[in-house]
C-alpha positions as CSV (number, residue, x, y, z in Angstrom):
1,X,0.0,0.0,0.0
2,X,2.7,2.5,0.8
3,X,4.6,1.7,-2.4
4,X,1.5,2.9,-4.3
5,X,1.1,6.1,-2.4
6,X,4.8,7.1,-2.4
7,X,4.8,8.5,-6.0
8,X,1.6,10.5,-5.3
9,X,3.0,12.1,-2.1
10,X,5.9,14.5,-2.9
11,X,8.8,14.4,-0.5
12,X,8.4,18.1,0.3
13,X,5.7,19.1,2.7
14,X,6.2,22.6,1.4
15,X,4.3,21.9,-1.8
16,X,2.0,24.7,-2.7
17,X,-1.0,22.4,-3.0
18,X,-2.3,20.1,-0.2
19,X,-4.9,17.4,-1.0
20,X,-6.8,16.0,1.9
21,X,-7.9,12.5,0.9
22,X,-8.7,8.9,1.8
23,X,-7.1,5.7,0.6
24,X,-8.9,4.1,-2.3
25,X,-11.4,7.0,-2.6
26,X,-12.5,7.2,-6.3
27,X,-13.3,10.9,-5.9
28,X,-9.9,11.6,-4.4
29,X,-8.2,9.6,-7.2
30,X,-10.0,11.7,-9.8
31,X,-8.3,14.8,-8.3
32,X,-4.9,13.0,-8.0
33,X,-5.0,12.1,-11.7
34,X,-5.6,15.7,-12.7
35,X,-2.8,17.0,-10.4
36,X,-0.5,14.5,-12.0
37,X,-1.7,15.3,-15.5
38,X,-0.7,18.9,-15.0
39,X,2.6,17.9,-13.3
40,X,1.7,20.0,-10.2
41,X,3.7,19.7,-7.0
42,X,1.3,18.7,-4.2
43,X,1.2,17.0,-0.8
44,X,-1.3,14.3,0.0
45,X,-2.6,14.3,3.5
46,X,-4.5,11.1,4.3
47,X,-7.3,11.6,6.7
48,X,-9.2,9.4,9.1
49,X,-11.7,7.0,7.5
50,X,-14.4,7.7,10.1
51,X,-16.3,10.8,8.9
52,X,-16.8,12.1,12.5
53,X,-13.0,12.0,13.1
54,X,-12.0,14.3,10.2
55,X,-11.5,17.3,12.3
56,X,-8.4,18.5,10.4
57,X,-10.5,18.6,7.2
58,X,-13.3,20.5,9.0
59,X,-10.8,23.1,10.3
60,X,-9.5,23.7,6.8
61,X,-12.7,23.7,4.8
62,X,-15.6,23.9,7.2
63,X,-16.8,20.4,6.2
64,X,-15.6,16.8,6.8
65,X,-15.9,15.4,3.3
66,X,-13.0,14.7,1.0
67,X,-11.4,15.4,-1.3
68,X,-10.4,18.9,-0.2
69,X,-7.7,21.0,-1.9
70,X,-5.8,23.9,-0.4
71,X,-3.8,25.9,-3.1
72,X,-1.4,28.4,-1.5
73,X,-0.6,29.7,-5.0
74,X,-4.0,31.3,-5.3
75,X,-5.5,31.1,-1.7
76,X,-8.2,28.7,-2.9
77,X,-9.7,26.1,-0.6
78,X,-12.4,23.8,-1.9
79,X,-14.1,20.5,-1.7
80,X,-16.0,18.3,-4.2
81,X,-14.0,16.5,-6.8
82,X,-15.8,18.0,-9.8
83,X,-15.3,21.5,-8.5
84,X,-11.6,20.8,-7.8
85,X,-11.1,19.4,-11.3
86,X,-12.8,22.4,-12.9
87,X,-10.6,24.7,-10.8
88,X,-7.4,22.9,-11.8
89,X,-8.4,23.0,-15.4
90,X,-9.1,26.7,-15.3
91,X,-6.1,27.6,-13.2
92,X,-3.4,25.3,-14.5
93,X,-4.0,24.8,-18.2
94,X,-7.2,23.0,-18.8
95,X,-9.2,23.6,-22.0
96,X,-11.1,26.9,-21.9
């Protein structure tokens, strides 16, 4: 399991983008694929599987669902995979 996550989790915790996610979450994987497609430097932060234990996500975004992305390049924080993918497309080179 860790061998699979290593390439998706850059060594630097100073990456400008942080993705809060769960293991094997299809919505989170959708965002990971787009981040990788654009070659963006990001840090994966894996959160608690139990929804009620995701306090770190709630502190960042106001909700406990994942995925959540925090982009220090633009100051954006958002949830919902479709919204995140649209944001990445618009901000980092998607088709207009």
